[in-house]
ZAPA-289065 format. One line per field, with one value per residue: residue number from 1; x negated, y, z negated of N, C-alpha, C in turn. Coordinates in Angstrom, 1 decimal. Each point is the difference from the previous one (the first is absolute). Layout:
N
k: (NUM / ...)
n_X: (X / ...)
n_Y: (Y / ...)
n_Z: (Z / ...)
ca_X: (X / ...)
ca_Y: (Y / ...)
ca_Z: (Z / ...)
c_X: (X / ...)
c_Y: (Y / ...)
c_Z: (Z / ...)
This chain:
215
k: (1 / 2 / 3 / 4 / 5 / 6 / 7 / 8 / 9 / 10 / 11 / 12 / 13 / 14 / 15 / 16 / 17 / 18 / 19 / 20 / 21 / 22 / 23 / 24 / 25 / 26 / 27 / 28 / 29 / 30 / 31 / 32 / 33 / 34 / 35 / 36 / 37 / 38 / 39 / 40 / 41 / 42 / 43 / 44 / 45 / 46 / 47 / 48 / 49 / 50 / 51 / 52 / 53 / 54 / 55 / 56 / 57 / 58 / 59 / 60 / 61 / 62 / 63 / 64 / 65 / 66 / 67 / 68 / 69 / 70 / 71 / 72 / 73 / 74 / 75 / 76 / 77 / 78 / 79 / 80 / 81 / 82 / 83 / 84 / 85 / 86 / 87 / 88 / 89 / 90 / 91 / 92 / 93 / 94 / 95 / 96 / 97 / 98 / 99 / 100 / 101 / 102 / 103 / 104 / 105 / 106 / 107 / 108 / 109 / 110 / 111 / 112 / 113 / 114 / 115 / 116 / 117 / 118 / 119 / 120 / 121 / 122 / 123 / 124 / 125 / 126 / 127 / 128 / 129 / 130 / 131 / 132 / 133 / 134 / 135 / 136 / 137 / 138 / 139 / 140 / 141 / 142 / 143 / 144 / 145 / 146 / 147 / 148 / 149 / 150 / 151 / 152 / 153 / 154 / 155 / 156 / 157 / 158 / 159 / 160 / 161 / 162 / 163 / 164 / 165 / 166 / 167 / 168 / 169 / 170 / 171 / 172 / 173 / 174 / 175 / 176 / 177 / 178 / 179 / 180 / 181 / 182 / 183 / 184 / 185 / 186 / 187 / 188 / 189 / 190 / 191 / 192 / 193 / 194 / 195 / 196 / 197 / 198 / 199 / 200 / 201 / 202 / 203 / 204 / 205 / 206 / 207 / 208 / 209 / 210 / 211 / 212 / 213 / 214 / 215)
n_X: (1.0 / -1.2 / -0.5 / -1.4 / 1.1 / 0.2 / -1.6 / 0.0 / 0.7 / -1.0 / -1.2 / 0.9 / 0.5 / -1.2 / 0.5 / 0.7 / -1.0 / 0.5 / -0.6 / -0.6 / -0.1 / 1.2 / -0.9 / -1.8 / 0.8 / 0.2 / -1.5 / -1.0 / 1.0 / -0.3 / -0.3 / 1.5 / -0.7 / 1.2 / 1.0 / -0.6 / 0.3 / 1.0 / 0.5 / -0.7 / 0.7 / 0.7 / -1.0 / -0.2 / 0.8 / 0.1 / -0.5 / 0.8 / 1.4 / -0.3 / -0.6 / 0.9 / 1.0 / -1.1 / 1.4 / -0.1 / 0.0 / -0.8 / -0.2 / 1.4 / 0.3 / 1.1 / -0.6 / -1.2 / 0.6 / 0.8 / -1.3 / -0.3 / 1.3 / -0.7 / -0.9 / 1.6 / 0.7 / -0.9 / 0.4 / -0.4 / 1.1 / 0.5 / 1.4 / -0.7 / -1.2 / 0.7 / -0.9 / 1.1 / -0.5 / 1.4 / -0.3 / -1.2 / 0.4 / -0.9 / -1.4 / 0.1 / 0.4 / 1.4 / 0.9 / -1.2 / 0.5 / 1.3 / -0.5 / -0.5 / 1.1 / 0.4 / -0.8 / 0.7 / 1.3 / -0.2 / -1.0 / 0.8 / 1.1 / -0.5 / -0.6 / 1.5 / 0.1 / -1.0 / 1.2 / 0.5 / 1.1 / 0.9 / 0.1 / 1.4 / -0.4 / 0.2 / 0.9 / 0.3 / 1.0 / 1.0 / 1.5 / 0.5 / 1.2 / 1.2 / -0.4 / -0.2 / 0.8 / 1.0 / -1.0 / 0.5 / -1.2 / -0.8 / -0.4 / -1.4 / 0.5 / 0.5 / 0.8 / 0.3 / 1.3 / -0.9 / 1.3 / 1.0 / -0.6 / 0.8 / 0.2 / -0.5 / 1.0 / -0.9 / -0.5 / 0.9 / 0.7 / -1.7 / -0.3 / 1.5 / -0.4 / -1.7 / 1.1 / 0.8 / -1.2 / -0.1 / -0.9 / 1.1 / -0.7 / -0.8 / 1.1 / 0.3 / -1.7 / 0.4 / 1.7 / -1.2 / -1.0 / 0.5 / 0.4 / -0.8 / -0.6 / -0.2 / -1.1 / -0.6 / -0.5 / 1.1 / -0.3 / -1.3 / 0.2 / 1.5 / 0.7 / 0.0 / -0.2 / -0.3 / 0.7 / 1.2 / 1.2 / 0.5 / 1.4 / -0.5 / -0.5 / -1.0 / -0.4 / -1.1 / 0.8 / -1.4 / 0.6 / 1.8 / -0.4 / -0.5 / 1.0 / 0.9 / -1.0 / 1.3 / 0.8)
n_Y: (11.5 / 0.2 / -0.1 / 1.0 / 0.5 / -0.1 / 0.5 / 0.7 / 0.3 / -0.2 / -1.0 / -0.6 / 0.4 / -0.5 / -1.1 / 1.4 / -0.3 / -0.3 / -1.0 / 0.4 / -0.4 / -0.7 / 0.3 / 1.0 / -1.0 / -1.2 / -0.2 / -0.5 / -1.1 / 0.1 / -1.1 / -0.3 / -0.3 / 0.1 / 0.7 / 0.8 / 0.0 / -0.2 / 0.6 / 0.4 / -0.1 / -0.2 / 0.7 / 0.3 / 0.0 / 0.9 / 0.4 / -0.7 / 0.1 / 1.0 / 0.1 / 0.0 / 0.4 / 0.6 / 0.8 / 0.4 / 1.5 / 0.4 / -1.4 / 0.3 / -0.8 / -0.5 / -1.4 / 1.1 / 1.5 / -1.1 / 0.0 / 1.4 / 0.0 / -0.6 / 1.2 / 0.6 / -0.9 / -0.4 / 1.7 / -0.2 / 0.3 / 1.5 / -0.6 / -1.2 / -1.1 / -0.1 / 1.4 / 0.0 / 1.0 / -0.1 / 0.9 / -0.7 / -0.8 / 1.0 / -0.4 / 0.3 / 1.2 / -0.5 / 0.8 / -1.2 / -1.3 / 0.4 / 0.7 / -1.8 / 0.1 / 1.5 / 0.3 / -1.6 / 0.3 / 0.9 / -0.9 / -0.8 / 0.7 / 0.1 / -0.7 / -0.6 / 0.6 / -0.5 / -0.4 / -0.2 / 0.2 / -1.2 / -1.0 / 0.6 / -0.6 / 1.7 / -0.9 / 1.3 / 0.3 / -0.4 / 1.4 / -1.6 / 0.9 / -0.4 / 0.4 / -1.3 / -0.5 / 0.5 / -1.3 / -0.7 / 1.0 / -0.9 / 0.7 / 0.3 / 0.7 / -0.9 / 0.5 / 0.7 / 0.1 / 0.4 / -1.1 / 1.0 / -0.6 / -0.5 / 0.2 / -1.2 / -0.7 / -1.5 / 0.6 / 0.3 / -0.5 / -0.6 / 1.3 / -0.2 / -0.9 / 1.1 / 1.1 / -0.8 / -0.2 / 0.8 / 0.3 / 0.4 / 0.4 / -1.3 / -0.3 / 1.0 / 0.0 / -0.9 / 0.8 / 0.6 / -0.7 / -0.5 / 0.1 / 0.9 / -1.6 / 0.1 / 0.6 / -0.8 / 1.0 / -0.1 / -1.3 / 0.1 / 0.8 / -0.8 / 1.2 / 0.1 / 1.1 / -1.1 / -0.7 / -0.4 / 0.2 / -1.4 / 0.6 / 0.3 / 0.3 / -0.4 / 1.0 / -0.4 / 1.4 / -0.2 / -1.2 / 0.3 / 0.8 / -1.0 / -1.3 / 0.7 / -1.6 / -0.9 / 0.1)
n_Z: (9.9 / -0.4 / 1.2 / -0.5 / -1.0 / 1.0 / 1.3 / -0.7 / 0.5 / 1.3 / -0.5 / 0.6 / -0.1 / -0.6 / -0.1 / 0.3 / 0.8 / 0.7 / -1.1 / -0.1 / 1.3 / 0.4 / -1.4 / 0.2 / 1.0 / -0.7 / -0.5 / 1.0 / 0.7 / -1.3 / 0.3 / -1.0 / -1.0 / -1.0 / 1.1 / -0.3 / -1.3 / 0.2 / 0.7 / -1.2 / -1.0 / 0.6 / 0.8 / -0.9 / -0.2 / 1.4 / 0.0 / -1.4 / -0.3 / 1.3 / -0.5 / -1.1 / 1.1 / 0.4 / -0.2 / 1.5 / -1.3 / 1.2 / 0.0 / -1.4 / 0.1 / 0.7 / 0.0 / 0.3 / 0.8 / 0.5 / 0.4 / 0.1 / 1.4 / 0.3 / 0.2 / 0.4 / 1.0 / 0.2 / -0.5 / -1.3 / -1.1 / -0.3 / -0.3 / 0.8 / -0.1 / -0.7 / 0.5 / 0.6 / 1.1 / -0.4 / 0.2 / -0.5 / -0.8 / -0.2 / -0.6 / 1.1 / -0.1 / 1.0 / -0.7 / -0.9 / -0.1 / 0.3 / -1.6 / -0.1 / 0.7 / -0.6 / -1.0 / 0.2 / 0.0 / -0.8 / -0.1 / 0.3 / 0.2 / -1.2 / 0.3 / 0.4 / -0.8 / -0.9 / 1.0 / -1.0 / -0.1 / 0.4 / -1.7 / -0.1 / -0.7 / -0.7 / 0.1 / 0.5 / -0.7 / 1.0 / 0.8 / 1.2 / 0.2 / 0.4 / -0.9 / 0.0 / -0.4 / 0.5 / 0.3 / -0.9 / -0.5 / -0.6 / -1.0 / 0.1 / -1.3 / 0.3 / 0.4 / -1.3 / 0.2 / -1.2 / 0.3 / -0.2 / -0.9 / 0.4 / -0.9 / -0.1 / -0.1 / 0.2 / 1.0 / 0.3 / -0.2 / -0.4 / 0.6 / 0.7 / 0.6 / 0.5 / 1.2 / 0.2 / -0.2 / 0.9 / -0.6 / -0.5 / -0.7 / 0.2 / -0.9 / 0.0 / -0.1 / -0.7 / -0.9 / -0.3 / 0.0 / -0.2 / -1.3 / -0.3 / 0.4 / -1.8 / -0.2 / -0.1 / 1.0 / 0.8 / 0.9 / -0.4 / 1.4 / -0.7 / 0.1 / -1.6 / 0.5 / 0.2 / -0.7 / 0.9 / -0.8 / 0.9 / -0.3 / -1.7 / 1.3 / -0.4 / 0.3 / 1.1 / -0.2 / -1.0 / 0.2 / 0.0 / -0.7 / -0.5 / 0.3 / -0.5 / -1.0 / 0.0 / -1.4)
ca_X: (-0.3 / -1.3 / -0.8 / -0.9 / 0.6 / 0.6 / -0.2 / -0.2 / 1.6 / 0.6 / -0.9 / 0.2 / 0.4 / -1.3 / -0.9 / 1.0 / -0.2 / 1.3 / 1.4 / -0.4 / 0.1 / 1.7 / 0.9 / 0.0 / 1.0 / 0.9 / 0.0 / -0.3 / 1.3 / 0.5 / 1.2 / -0.4 / -0.4 / 0.4 / 0.2 / -1.3 / 0.0 / 1.4 / -0.9 / -1.2 / 0.2 / 1.1 / -0.8 / -1.0 / 0.5 / -0.3 / -1.8 / -1.0 / 0.5 / -0.7 / -1.3 / 0.3 / 0.2 / -0.9 / 0.2 / -0.2 / 1.4 / 0.0 / 0.3 / 0.7 / 1.8 / 1.1 / -0.2 / -0.6 / 1.0 / 1.0 / -0.8 / 0.6 / 1.2 / 0.4 / -0.9 / 0.6 / 0.7 / -0.3 / -1.0 / 1.0 / 0.4 / -1.3 / 0.7 / -0.1 / 0.2 / 1.5 / 1.1 / 0.4 / 0.9 / 1.1 / -0.2 / -0.8 / -0.2 / -1.2 / -0.2 / -0.3 / 1.3 / -0.6 / -0.8 / -0.9 / -0.5 / 0.3 / -0.4 / -0.8 / -1.0 / -0.1 / -1.4 / -1.1 / 0.8 / -0.6 / -0.6 / -0.1 / 0.1 / -1.6 / -0.9 / 0.9 / -0.3 / -1.6 / -1.2 / -1.0 / 1.4 / 0.7 / 1.6 / 0.3 / 0.1 / 1.2 / 0.8 / 1.0 / 1.5 / 0.4 / 1.1 / 0.0 / 1.3 / -0.1 / -0.8 / 0.8 / -0.2 / -1.0 / -1.5 / -0.9 / -1.1 / -0.8 / -1.2 / -0.1 / 0.6 / 1.8 / 0.2 / 1.7 / 0.9 / 0.9 / 0.9 / 0.0 / 0.2 / 1.8 / 0.6 / 1.3 / 1.1 / -0.2 / -1.4 / 0.9 / 0.4 / -1.0 / 0.1 / 0.7 / 0.1 / -0.8 / -0.1 / 0.7 / -0.1 / -1.0 / 0.7 / 0.7 / -0.7 / -0.7 / 1.4 / 0.4 / -0.8 / -0.2 / 1.0 / 0.1 / -1.0 / 1.4 / 1.1 / -0.5 / -1.0 / -1.3 / -0.6 / -1.1 / 0.2 / 1.2 / 0.6 / -0.2 / 0.3 / 1.5 / 0.2 / 1.5 / 0.3 / 0.1 / 1.0 / 0.9 / 0.9 / 1.0 / 0.8 / -0.6 / -1.5 / -1.3 / -0.6 / -0.7 / -0.6 / -1.0 / -0.4 / 0.6 / -0.8 / -1.8 / 0.1 / 1.5 / 0.8 / 0.9 / -0.9)
ca_Y: (-1.3 / -0.2 / -1.8 / -0.9 / 0.2 / -1.3 / -1.3 / -0.7 / -0.9 / -1.0 / 0.2 / -1.1 / 1.2 / 0.9 / -1.3 / 0.2 / 1.8 / 0.4 / 0.1 / 1.5 / 1.1 / 0.4 / 0.0 / 1.7 / 0.9 / 0.7 / 0.8 / 1.9 / 0.2 / 0.5 / -1.1 / 0.1 / -1.0 / -1.0 / -0.8 / -0.2 / -1.0 / -1.1 / -0.2 / -0.5 / -1.4 / -0.7 / -0.3 / -0.4 / -1.3 / -0.5 / 0.6 / -0.7 / -1.2 / -0.4 / 0.4 / -1.5 / -0.9 / 0.3 / 0.9 / 1.4 / 0.6 / 0.6 / -0.8 / -1.1 / -0.6 / -0.2 / -1.0 / 0.6 / 0.6 / -0.8 / -0.8 / 0.8 / -0.5 / -1.5 / -0.1 / 0.8 / -0.8 / -1.0 / 0.7 / -0.2 / 1.1 / 0.1 / -0.1 / -1.4 / -1.2 / -0.6 / 1.3 / 0.1 / 0.9 / -0.4 / 0.3 / -0.5 / -1.2 / -0.4 / 1.4 / 1.5 / 0.3 / 0.7 / 1.5 / 0.6 / -0.5 / 0.8 / 1.3 / -0.3 / -0.7 / 1.1 / 0.5 / -0.6 / 0.5 / 1.7 / 0.1 / -0.7 / 1.1 / 0.7 / -0.9 / 0.6 / 1.6 / 0.3 / -0.8 / -0.8 / -0.7 / 0.4 / -0.1 / -0.1 / -1.3 / -0.2 / 0.4 / 1.0 / -0.6 / 1.0 / -0.6 / 0.5 / 0.1 / -0.7 / -1.7 / -0.8 / -0.3 / 1.0 / 1.2 / 0.2 / -1.1 / -0.3 / 0.2 / -1.9 / -0.3 / 0.4 / 1.3 / -1.4 / 1.1 / -0.7 / 0.3 / 0.5 / -1.0 / -0.1 / -1.3 / -1.3 / 0.2 / -1.1 / 0.4 / 1.5 / -0.8 / 0.6 / 1.0 / 0.7 / -1.2 / 0.6 / 1.2 / -0.5 / 0.4 / 1.3 / 1.4 / 0.8 / 1.0 / -0.3 / 0.1 / 1.2 / 0.4 / -1.4 / 0.1 / 1.6 / 0.2 / -1.3 / 0.9 / 1.4 / -0.1 / 0.6 / -0.4 / 0.0 / 1.3 / 0.8 / -0.6 / 0.0 / 1.2 / 0.1 / 0.7 / 0.0 / 1.1 / -0.5 / -0.9 / 0.8 / -0.5 / 0.3 / -2.1 / -1.1 / 0.0 / 0.4 / -0.1 / 1.0 / 1.3 / 0.4 / -0.8 / 0.8 / 1.6 / -0.5 / -1.0 / 0.3 / -1.0 / 0.1 / -0.2)
ca_Z: (0.0 / 1.0 / 0.8 / -1.0 / -0.9 / 1.0 / -0.4 / -1.6 / -0.8 / 0.6 / 0.7 / 1.3 / 0.6 / 0.1 / 1.2 / 1.7 / 0.8 / 0.3 / -0.9 / -0.9 / 0.6 / 0.6 / -1.3 / -0.2 / 0.8 / -1.2 / -0.5 / 0.7 / 0.1 / -0.9 / -0.2 / -1.6 / -0.5 / 0.0 / 1.2 / 0.4 / -1.0 / 0.7 / 1.1 / -0.5 / -1.0 / 1.3 / 0.7 / -1.2 / -0.6 / 1.5 / 0.4 / -0.7 / 0.9 / 0.9 / -0.7 / -0.2 / 0.9 / 1.1 / 0.8 / 0.2 / 0.2 / 1.2 / 1.2 / -0.4 / 0.9 / -1.3 / -1.2 / -1.4 / -1.1 / -0.8 / -1.4 / -1.3 / -0.4 / -0.8 / -1.6 / -0.3 / -0.6 / -0.9 / -1.2 / -1.3 / 0.0 / -1.3 / -1.0 / -0.4 / 1.1 / 0.4 / 0.0 / 1.7 / 0.2 / 0.7 / 1.2 / 1.3 / -0.6 / -0.3 / -1.2 / 0.1 / 0.8 / 1.3 / 0.2 / -0.4 / 1.3 / 0.8 / -0.2 / 0.6 / 1.0 / 0.9 / 0.3 / 1.1 / 1.2 / 0.3 / 0.0 / 1.8 / 0.7 / -0.3 / 0.6 / 0.7 / 0.2 / 0.4 / 1.1 / -0.6 / 0.3 / 0.5 / -0.2 / -1.7 / 0.2 / -1.1 / 1.3 / -0.6 / 0.3 / 0.8 / 0.8 / 1.9 / 0.6 / 1.0 / 0.1 / 0.0 / -1.7 / -0.2 / 0.5 / -1.1 / 0.3 / -1.0 / -0.5 / -0.6 / -0.7 / 0.1 / -1.5 / -0.3 / -0.4 / -1.5 / -0.3 / -1.3 / -0.8 / 0.2 / -1.0 / 0.2 / -1.0 / -1.8 / -0.6 / 0.1 / -1.8 / -0.2 / -0.3 / -0.9 / -1.1 / -0.6 / -0.7 / -0.9 / -1.2 / 0.1 / -0.8 / 0.8 / 1.1 / 1.3 / 1.0 / 0.4 / 1.3 / 1.1 / 1.0 / 0.7 / 0.7 / 1.0 / 1.2 / 0.9 / 0.5 / 0.0 / 0.4 / -1.0 / -0.4 / -0.1 / -2.1 / -0.8 / -0.1 / 0.0 / -1.1 / -0.1 / 0.8 / 1.5 / -0.4 / -0.5 / -1.0 / 0.5 / 0.1 / -0.8 / 0.2 / 0.0 / 1.8 / 0.3 / 0.7 / 0.5 / 1.2 / 0.2 / 0.6 / 0.8 / 0.8 / 0.5 / -0.5 / -1.3 / -1.3)
c_X: (-1.4 / 0.5 / -0.5 / 0.6 / 1.2 / -0.8 / -1.0 / 1.1 / 0.3 / -1.3 / 0.1 / 0.1 / -1.3 / -0.5 / 0.8 / -0.1 / 1.6 / 1.5 / -0.8 / 0.2 / 1.2 / 0.3 / -0.2 / 0.5 / 1.4 / 0.3 / 0.0 / 1.3 / 0.9 / 1.1 / -0.2 / -0.9 / 0.2 / 0.0 / -1.9 / -0.9 / 0.6 / -1.3 / -1.6 / 0.3 / 0.6 / -1.5 / -1.1 / 0.5 / 0.1 / -1.4 / -0.4 / 0.1 / -0.5 / -1.4 / 0.0 / -0.3 / -0.8 / 0.4 / -0.3 / 1.3 / 0.0 / 0.9 / 0.1 / 1.4 / 0.8 / 0.0 / -1.0 / 1.1 / 0.5 / -0.9 / 0.2 / 0.8 / 0.1 / -0.8 / 0.4 / 1.3 / -0.4 / -0.8 / 1.3 / 0.7 / -0.6 / 0.7 / -0.4 / 0.1 / 1.3 / 1.3 / 0.1 / 1.0 / 1.1 / -0.3 / -1.2 / 0.0 / -1.5 / -0.4 / 0.2 / 1.6 / -0.2 / -0.4 / -1.0 / -1.2 / -0.3 / -0.9 / -1.6 / -0.7 / 0.5 / -1.1 / -0.9 / 0.5 / -0.5 / -1.4 / -0.5 / 0.1 / -0.8 / -0.7 / 0.2 / -0.6 / -0.9 / -0.4 / -0.6 / 0.7 / 0.9 / 1.2 / -0.2 / 0.5 / 1.1 / 1.3 / 1.4 / 1.6 / 0.1 / 0.8 / -0.5 / 0.8 / -0.1 / -0.5 / 1.2 / 0.3 / -0.4 / -0.6 / -0.7 / -1.0 / -0.3 / -0.7 / -1.3 / 0.2 / 1.7 / 0.1 / 0.8 / 0.2 / 0.9 / 1.3 / 0.6 / 1.3 / 1.6 / -0.3 / 1.4 / 1.0 / -0.3 / -1.2 / 0.8 / 0.5 / -0.6 / -0.2 / 0.7 / 0.2 / -1.1 / 0.3 / 1.1 / -0.2 / -1.2 / 1.0 / 1.0 / -1.0 / -0.3 / 1.2 / 0.3 / -0.6 / -0.1 / 1.3 / 0.2 / -1.1 / 0.9 / 1.2 / -0.6 / -0.9 / -1.4 / -1.2 / -1.3 / -0.3 / 0.6 / 0.9 / -0.7 / -0.3 / 0.7 / 0.1 / 1.9 / 0.8 / -0.1 / 1.3 / 1.0 / 1.3 / 1.6 / 1.2 / -0.6 / -1.3 / -0.9 / -0.9 / -1.3 / -0.3 / -1.2 / -0.1 / 0.7 / -0.6 / -0.9 / 0.7 / 1.0 / 1.3 / 0.6 / -1.0 / -0.1)
c_Y: (-0.6 / -0.9 / -0.8 / -0.7 / -1.6 / -1.2 / -0.2 / -0.5 / -1.0 / -0.1 / -0.7 / 1.9 / 0.7 / -1.1 / -0.2 / 1.5 / 0.0 / 0.3 / 1.2 / 1.4 / -0.2 / 0.3 / 1.2 / 0.4 / 0.8 / 1.0 / 1.4 / 1.0 / 0.4 / -0.9 / -0.1 / -0.9 / -1.5 / -0.6 / -0.8 / -1.0 / -1.3 / -0.5 / -0.6 / -1.5 / -0.4 / -0.3 / -0.8 / -2.0 / -1.2 / 0.1 / -1.6 / -1.3 / -0.9 / -0.1 / -1.7 / -1.4 / 0.3 / 0.6 / 1.4 / 0.4 / 0.9 / -0.8 / -0.8 / -0.4 / 0.0 / -0.9 / 0.4 / 0.1 / -1.0 / -0.9 / 1.4 / -0.2 / -1.0 / 0.0 / 1.1 / -0.6 / -1.0 / 0.6 / -0.4 / 1.3 / 0.7 / 0.0 / -1.2 / -0.6 / -0.6 / 0.6 / -0.2 / 1.1 / -0.3 / 0.3 / -0.2 / -1.1 / -0.3 / 1.5 / 1.0 / 0.6 / 0.2 / 1.3 / 0.4 / -0.6 / 0.9 / 1.3 / 0.1 / -0.1 / 1.3 / 0.3 / -0.7 / 0.2 / 1.1 / -0.4 / -0.6 / 1.1 / 1.0 / -0.9 / 0.5 / 1.4 / 0.0 / -1.2 / -1.4 / -2.0 / 0.0 / 0.1 / -0.7 / -1.8 / 0.0 / 0.3 / 0.7 / -0.7 / 1.4 / -0.6 / 0.8 / 0.3 / -1.1 / -2.1 / -0.9 / -0.2 / 2.1 / 1.4 / 0.0 / -1.2 / 0.3 / 0.2 / -0.9 / -0.4 / 0.6 / 1.4 / -0.8 / 1.7 / -1.0 / 1.0 / 0.1 / -1.1 / -0.1 / -1.2 / -0.6 / 0.6 / 0.0 / 1.7 / 1.3 / -0.6 / -0.1 / 0.8 / 0.5 / -0.7 / 0.3 / 1.0 / 0.2 / -0.3 / 1.0 / 1.6 / 0.9 / 1.2 / -0.9 / -0.9 / 1.0 / 0.2 / -1.7 / 0.4 / 1.4 / -0.8 / -1.2 / 1.5 / 0.7 / 0.0 / 0.7 / -0.5 / 0.3 / 1.2 / 1.0 / -0.6 / 0.6 / 2.1 / 0.7 / 1.3 / -0.2 / 0.8 / -0.6 / -1.1 / 0.8 / -0.8 / 0.4 / -0.9 / -0.8 / -0.7 / 0.6 / -0.1 / 1.1 / 1.0 / -0.3 / -0.8 / 0.2 / 1.2 / -0.5 / -0.3 / 0.6 / -1.4 / 0.4 / -1.4 / 0.8)
c_Z: (1.0 / 0.7 / -1.0 / -1.0 / 0.3 / -0.5 / -1.3 / -0.6 / 0.7 / 1.0 / 1.4 / 1.0 / 0.6 / 1.1 / 1.0 / 0.0 / 0.6 / -0.7 / -1.2 / 1.1 / -0.1 / -1.8 / 0.7 / 0.9 / -0.6 / -1.2 / 0.7 / 0.0 / -1.1 / -0.9 / -1.4 / -0.5 / -0.2 / 1.6 / 0.4 / -0.7 / 0.3 / 1.5 / 0.3 / -0.1 / 1.4 / 0.5 / -0.7 / 0.0 / 1.4 / 0.0 / -0.9 / 0.9 / 1.0 / -0.6 / -0.7 / 0.8 / 1.1 / 1.6 / 0.0 / 0.3 / 0.8 / 1.2 / -0.6 / 0.7 / -0.8 / -0.3 / -1.0 / -0.8 / -0.6 / -1.0 / -1.3 / -0.4 / -1.3 / -1.5 / -0.6 / -0.9 / -1.2 / -1.0 / -1.1 / 0.2 / -1.5 / -0.8 / -0.5 / 1.0 / 0.4 / 0.3 / 1.5 / 0.6 / 0.9 / 1.6 / 1.1 / -1.2 / -0.1 / -1.2 / 0.3 / 0.7 / 1.2 / 0.2 / 0.0 / 1.8 / 1.1 / 0.1 / 0.2 / 1.2 / 1.1 / 0.1 / 0.9 / 1.2 / 0.7 / 0.2 / 1.1 / 0.6 / 0.5 / 0.8 / 1.8 / 0.8 / 0.5 / 0.8 / -0.5 / 0.5 / 0.8 / 0.2 / -1.6 / -0.8 / -1.6 / 0.7 / -0.8 / 0.5 / 1.0 / 0.6 / 0.8 / 0.2 / 1.4 / -0.5 / -1.0 / -1.7 / -0.6 / 0.4 / -1.8 / 0.2 / -1.8 / -0.2 / -0.9 / -1.3 / -0.4 / -1.3 / -0.6 / -1.2 / -1.5 / -0.1 / -1.7 / -0.7 / -0.8 / -1.3 / 0.3 / -1.1 / -1.2 / -0.6 / -0.6 / -1.4 / -0.2 / -0.5 / -1.2 / -2.1 / -1.1 / -0.3 / -1.4 / -1.7 / -0.5 / -0.5 / 1.3 / 1.3 / 0.7 / 1.1 / 0.2 / 1.2 / 1.1 / 0.9 / 0.7 / 1.4 / 0.9 / 0.6 / 0.6 / 0.6 / 0.0 / 0.4 / -1.6 / -0.8 / -0.3 / -2.0 / -0.7 / -0.8 / 0.4 / -1.7 / 0.0 / 0.8 / 1.6 / -0.2 / 0.2 / 0.1 / 1.0 / 0.3 / -0.7 / 0.4 / 0.3 / 1.3 / -0.4 / 0.6 / 1.1 / 1.6 / 1.0 / 0.8 / 1.1 / 1.2 / 0.6 / 0.0 / -1.2 / -1.1 / -0.6)
């Protein structure tokens, strides 16, 4: 993807010489078109916020970047204004906000390398051995890792009550997925010769061969 095409898609890039130059470097390095597109989109959104609030992106400080983060957290979810992502508490997921900040941070790294500025206002999370509290320094936006959903006992009872009214095929699929810890793709690709009968029980041989686990 040529730089001119990016400027046509996001005109704000053409109004900032350093931004266009930074993207041109990534294009010349042969980065994947989708990567370039994602970088251009994130940087264009930051530049637009800078223009809307009268900020100079080249000399922007941490407070200016915080304005951009506030704009991101105030955006509605694509599925509706009332939909809130649990990991961020706002419309955009935490991973999406992190993704938007990556090109902004890399852009400031570029400005530092070119001698245009001295510091990067987009902080990085880092670990420094020997410091108190484990030496952990948080980034500008805390990174949230989603934990798997584990049903409560009541929820399990509700799942089983619904499954009890399903055809035998669906009940067998539920039982196999639980007993053999099968992923959705593994469950849907099972064949009859993957099933083994021993001692009056039915097990999944494919899962055992792949992971060495029983079941």
